[in-house]
Every structure is written in C-alpha cells, then in structure tokens.
Backbone as CSV, one residue per row, in Angstrom:
resi,resn,N_x,N_y,N_z,CA_x,CA_y,CA_z,C_x,C_y,C_z
1,UNK,123.184,100.108,95.524,121.127,101.014,94.248,120.558,100.635,95.428
2,UNK,119.344,101.078,95.314,118.881,101.383,96.392,117.312,100.633,96.089
3,UNK,116.585,99.658,96.684,115.660,99.427,95.896,114.563,100.081,95.362
4,UNK,113.942,99.562,94.441,112.438,100.905,93.648,111.528,100.464,94.268
5,UNK,110.414,101.811,94.801,109.520,101.692,95.223,107.782,101.222,94.416
6,UNK,107.985,100.244,94.903,106.353,100.300,93.491,104.826,100.795,93.641
7,UNK,104.430,101.684,93.178,103.580,102.065,93.037,102.810,101.809,92.798
8,UNK,101.364,102.741,93.300,99.747,101.375,93.562,99.294,101.251,92.079
9,UNK,99.656,102.210,90.890,99.311,101.862,89.697,99.519,101.397,88.859
10,UNK,100.673,100.084,89.319,101.607,100.126,88.540,100.253,98.684,89.283
11,UNK,100.403,97.777,90.117,99.679,96.920,90.601,97.897,96.755,90.184
12,UNK,97.208,98.354,90.034,95.967,98.651,89.442,96.136,97.458,88.154
13,UNK,96.946,98.715,87.060,97.430,98.213,85.841,97.514,96.595,85.694
14,UNK,97.925,96.652,85.929,98.298,94.748,86.345,97.026,94.138,87.049
15,UNK,96.098,94.005,87.579,95.169,93.479,88.034,93.999,93.719,86.835
16,UNK,93.668,95.138,86.254,92.483,95.414,86.070,93.359,95.247,84.229
17,UNK,94.265,94.687,84.066,94.132,95.528,82.561,93.618,96.322,81.885
18,UNK,93.723,97.586,82.246,92.288,98.157,81.718,92.659,99.742,80.456
19,UNK,94.276,99.733,80.599,94.974,100.434,80.167,95.808,99.095,78.873
20,UNK,95.097,99.987,77.307,96.034,99.298,76.529,97.494,99.357,76.335
21,UNK,98.394,100.752,76.890,99.746,100.528,76.903,100.919,100.312,78.179
22,UNK,99.668,100.613,79.067,100.084,100.890,80.702,100.394,99.212,80.819
23,UNK,99.416,98.889,81.068,98.449,97.267,81.874,99.633,96.286,81.232
24,UNK,99.773,95.853,79.810,101.057,95.026,79.497,102.673,95.226,80.186
25,UNK,102.426,97.020,80.442,104.471,96.816,80.539,103.719,96.475,82.121
26,UNK,102.878,96.685,83.037,102.837,96.335,84.568,102.851,94.929,84.399
27,UNK,102.307,94.524,83.773,102.172,92.815,83.869,103.200,92.509,83.591
28,UNK,104.173,92.932,82.790,105.825,92.039,82.557,106.125,92.615,83.206
29,UNK,106.636,94.305,83.623,106.870,93.863,85.241,107.221,93.402,85.899
30,UNK,106.156,93.082,86.357,105.615,92.181,87.855,106.168,90.856,87.854
31,UNK,105.806,90.371,86.081,106.513,88.871,86.100,107.511,89.274,86.143
32,UNK,108.462,89.269,85.881,110.137,89.737,86.372,109.802,89.962,87.802
33,UNK,109.398,90.124,89.173,109.313,90.342,90.030,109.046,88.734,90.089
34,UNK,108.131,88.599,90.187,107.676,87.363,90.296,108.677,85.601,90.064
35,UNK,108.957,86.304,89.341,110.740,85.335,88.704,111.843,85.561,89.179
36,UNK,112.071,86.148,89.455,113.075,86.889,90.570,113.809,87.683,90.008
37,UNK,113.300,88.081,88.977,115.078,89.138,88.488,115.109,90.247,88.625
38,UNK,113.881,91.148,89.195,113.781,92.369,89.765,112.963,92.330,91.263
39,UNK,114.040,93.041,92.308,113.076,93.310,93.884,112.426,94.678,93.760
40,UNK,111.179,94.836,94.437,110.874,96.431,94.847,110.389,95.610,95.428
41,UNK,109.934,97.430,96.283,109.262,97.856,97.584,108.535,98.579,97.391
42,UNK,107.343,97.760,98.145,105.606,98.448,98.137,106.009,99.047,99.672
43,UNK,104.760,100.156,100.368,104.421,100.032,101.168,103.181,100.054,101.523
44,UNK,102.579,99.902,102.731,101.602,99.484,103.996,100.773,100.958,103.034
45,UNK,101.089,101.655,102.478,99.925,102.598,102.185,99.768,102.577,100.827
46,UNK,99.987,102.224,100.065,100.115,101.588,98.530,99.175,100.268,99.113
47,UNK,99.157,99.409,99.505,98.360,98.131,99.763,96.585,99.033,100.289
48,UNK,97.327,99.706,100.976,95.503,100.750,100.710,95.738,101.496,100.396
49,UNK,96.087,101.721,99.170,95.236,103.102,98.137,94.339,101.738,97.778
50,UNK,95.513,100.101,96.667,94.578,99.678,96.101,93.834,99.431,96.357
51,UNK,93.844,98.912,97.964,92.137,98.081,98.437,90.958,99.203,98.306
52,UNK,91.240,100.735,98.978,90.398,101.851,98.849,89.920,101.823,96.824
53,UNK,90.990,101.752,96.036,90.080,101.599,94.977,89.434,101.039,93.941
54,UNK,90.394,99.493,93.956,89.442,98.371,93.304,87.951,98.016,94.468
55,UNK,88.218,98.153,95.600,86.700,98.512,96.424,85.544,99.387,95.841
56,UNK,86.496,100.987,96.267,85.019,102.423,95.927,84.949,102.265,94.439
57,UNK,86.110,102.499,93.745,85.825,102.874,92.111,85.086,101.878,91.600
58,UNK,86.274,100.615,91.913,85.840,99.359,90.513,84.620,99.210,91.019
59,UNK,84.394,98.821,92.025,83.232,98.125,93.224,83.512,96.514,92.805
60,UNK,84.468,96.407,93.578,84.949,94.438,93.965,85.046,94.219,95.049
61,UNK,83.483,92.946,94.634,83.658,92.505,96.023,85.122,92.238,97.330
62,UNK,84.529,92.021,98.953,86.283,91.857,99.039,87.214,90.779,98.588
63,UNK,85.877,89.688,98.881,87.374,87.935,99.133,88.235,88.949,97.601
64,UNK,87.032,88.726,96.314,88.025,89.467,94.767,89.279,89.898,95.364
65,UNK,88.993,91.466,95.643,89.935,92.661,96.419,90.830,91.185,97.313
66,UNK,90.810,90.247,98.334,91.738,90.091,98.427,92.704,88.598,97.736
67,UNK,91.861,88.253,96.815,92.698,87.403,96.011,93.917,88.001,95.001
68,UNK,93.092,89.063,94.839,93.797,89.489,94.079,95.374,89.994,94.322
69,UNK,94.903,90.727,95.614,96.475,91.529,95.819,97.319,90.729,96.702
70,UNK,97.365,89.719,97.739,97.109,88.697,98.444,98.747,88.006,98.396
71,UNK,98.392,87.369,96.747,99.133,86.735,96.002,100.304,87.724,95.674
72,UNK,100.302,88.844,95.192,101.511,89.461,94.822,102.172,89.528,95.538
73,UNK,101.852,90.761,96.937,101.548,90.881,97.781,102.907,90.169,98.392
74,UNK,103.282,88.804,98.197,103.558,87.822,98.746,104.679,87.128,97.949
75,UNK,104.538,87.715,96.847,105.800,87.380,96.085,107.358,87.417,96.764
76,UNK,107.880,86.978,96.770,109.754,86.873,97.285,110.427,88.310,97.197
77,UNK,109.581,88.959,95.184,110.518,89.716,95.175,109.991,90.971,95.179
78,UNK,109.079,90.917,96.514,108.184,92.408,97.296,108.478,92.325,98.125
79,UNK,109.334,93.947,98.769,109.679,94.193,99.737,109.113,94.722,101.136
80,UNK,108.153,94.081,101.734,107.164,94.681,102.302,107.506,94.247,103.942
81,UNK,107.865,95.140,104.822,107.819,94.422,105.960,106.075,93.947,106.321
82,UNK,105.805,93.310,107.123,104.893,93.152,107.595,103.723,91.960,106.899
83,UNK,103.859,91.593,105.753,102.957,90.884,105.409,102.251,89.687,106.067
84,UNK,102.315,89.369,107.021,102.046,88.157,108.333,100.336,89.212,109.042
85,UNK,100.858,90.191,108.983,99.706,91.584,109.527,99.150,91.622,108.243
86,UNK,99.425,92.021,107.000,99.241,91.814,105.857,97.537,91.030,105.986
87,UNK,98.397,89.998,106.099,97.243,88.557,105.875,96.344,87.831,106.595
88,UNK,95.976,88.226,107.642,95.984,88.557,108.830,94.694,89.890,109.022
89,UNK,95.179,90.783,108.359,94.260,91.609,108.346,93.517,91.749,106.922
90,UNK,93.741,90.835,105.628,93.133,90.793,104.438,91.489,89.590,105.329
91,UNK,92.075,88.553,106.208,91.629,87.661,106.670,90.345,88.556,107.506
92,UNK,90.418,89.223,108.137,89.417,89.979,108.696,88.901,90.594,107.730
93,UNK,88.973,91.331,107.223,88.500,92.371,105.998,87.038,91.237,105.002
94,UNK,87.602,90.086,104.940,86.372,89.304,104.383,86.222,88.432,105.313
95,UNK,86.817,87.783,106.336,85.344,87.114,107.031,84.943,87.749,107.996
96,UNK,84.731,88.918,108.594,84.537,89.821,109.098,83.557,91.077,107.887
97,UNK,83.963,91.224,107.866,83.930,91.990,106.360,83.816,93.802,106.975
98,UNK,84.822,93.526,107.220,85.017,94.832,108.499,85.718,96.206,107.169
99,UNK,85.877,96.935,107.331,86.782,98.231,106.460,88.269,97.603,106.648
100,UNK,88.823,98.060,105.059,89.715,97.728,105.980,91.148,97.971,106.520
101,UNK,91.079,99.852,107.139,91.540,100.061,108.115,91.897,99.836,109.547
102,UNK,89.608,99.035,109.848,89.653,98.376,110.862,90.070,97.173,111.063
103,UNK,90.434,96.221,110.247,91.112,95.025,110.073,92.587,94.809,110.314
104,UNK,93.135,96.002,109.275,94.533,96.493,109.450,94.751,96.673,111.328
105,UNK,93.959,97.343,111.774,94.007,97.780,112.687,94.253,96.830,114.032
106,UNK,92.996,96.084,114.159,92.656,94.815,114.759,93.788,93.570,114.301
107,UNK,94.526,93.582,113.387,95.798,92.403,113.425,96.377,93.086,113.521
108,UNK,97.417,94.431,113.755,98.282,95.514,114.627,98.390,95.197,115.713
109,UNK,96.964,95.444,116.475,96.229,95.448,117.845,97.305,93.617,117.896
110,UNK,96.797,92.602,117.565,97.317,91.434,118.111,98.434,91.283,117.963
111,UNK,98.957,91.289,116.991,100.946,92.035,116.922,101.964,92.439,118.275
112,UNK,100.451,92.921,118.297,101.237,94.614,119.949,100.724,93.561,121.194
113,UNK,99.761,92.558,120.944,99.344,92.078,122.662,98.194,92.788,123.369
114,UNK,98.265,94.595,121.707,96.375,95.562,122.754,95.568,94.411,122.724
115,UNK,94.429,94.602,123.705,93.724,94.057,123.388,92.147,94.728,123.217
116,UNK,92.585,96.625,123.921,91.497,97.397,124.005,91.367,98.197,122.318
117,UNK,90.661,98.647,122.127,90.713,100.312,121.133,89.861,101.330,121.138
118,UNK,90.091,101.912,121.157,89.416,103.950,122.091,89.400,104.484,121.329
119,UNK,87.667,104.375,120.751,87.134,104.419,119.903,85.302,104.030,119.880
120,UNK,85.084,105.373,119.515,83.664,105.160,118.717,83.180,104.305,118.250
121,UNK,83.625,103.553,116.845,83.650,102.911,115.486,82.849,101.562,116.845
122,UNK,81.664,101.206,115.919,81.566,99.713,116.979,81.547,99.080,115.787
123,UNK,82.359,98.312,114.947,82.423,97.206,113.798,83.638,97.435,114.850
124,UNK,84.798,97.574,115.618,85.376,96.834,116.867,84.526,96.099,116.578
125,UNK,83.592,95.877,117.915,82.785,95.232,118.913,82.564,94.055,118.199
126,UNK,82.912,93.535,116.139,82.820,92.753,115.820,83.678,91.491,115.733
127,UNK,85.015,91.764,116.584,86.177,91.044,116.202,86.100,90.885,117.463
128,UNK,86.430,89.415,117.687,87.242,88.728,118.640,88.155,88.757,119.762
129,UNK,88.461,89.135,121.066,89.702,89.150,121.561,90.304,90.742,121.399
130,UNK,89.634,91.514,120.874,89.426,93.117,121.526,88.102,94.021,122.173
131,UNK,88.218,94.161,122.523,87.187,95.041,123.537,87.347,96.924,123.039
132,UNK,86.565,97.678,122.309,86.657,98.346,121.946,86.042,99.519,123.611
133,UNK,86.299,100.382,124.163,85.673,101.191,125.328,85.653,102.673,124.309
134,UNK,84.829,103.453,124.571,84.789,104.773,123.983,85.227,105.998,125.447
135,UNK,86.354,106.559,124.359,86.948,107.986,125.526,85.740,108.737,126.465
C-alpha cells in the first residue's frame, strides 16, 4: 500500500487551530505521525504553499513560520526528500530576510555546486557565495 500524501490544509489547521472541527482532527493525525503510528509523504510544493499562506494571509513573521513548520517537516514519519535543503532554505529565509522561493533556490544551488544565478532579481546579491548575472 502506498504512503498517503499530506496536504497543506492539514498542516495549516494543526498550526493555526482555527477550525473547531478540522483543527483537532489535524492535530490528532499529526500526533499519530509523530508517534510513529502513521507515515505520510508530502512535497516541497506543500511546504511552499504553507509558507506563503502563513506569511501572506496570516501575516506571521518569517521566524515564526520557520519555527512552526520545520519541526513538523523533520518528523521521521513525514517522508520528504530534500529535508536538509529545506532546513537550509528556512535558515536563509530568516537570516537574510529573503522570499522563501529565493532562499530555496539558493539552498538548491549550494547542493548542486552552482555559483551563478541568472536573474534580474537583486535579492540574490545578498546571498554569500552566489553570484547573480543578468542575461
């Protein structure tokens, strides 16, 4: 039997506790994941959607977004390739005050050994060991 995929809304309902019916169910389910009773898979797109929603819609500061999401993502019962890359992206996101997508791309570049980013986005100029070049 395939491992089920965990959607963003379960993570959000758990973190926000904002829905009287769904939030307790989400928390109970994630408690089962934490205790090793259930394994789930999620994707980097789910992480991006959660970051975007928490930051833009709920206006949470970047540090709180990271500190809320990262412990969940690091649960052994959550199957997510690239957890280390996401950890690094969250650090860049907070430390350099970058948009999450840019922080993720910087972390990916480091993993790939890439030193140049072809972009018009000057945010990349703040990232050590990455050189931005314009086309």
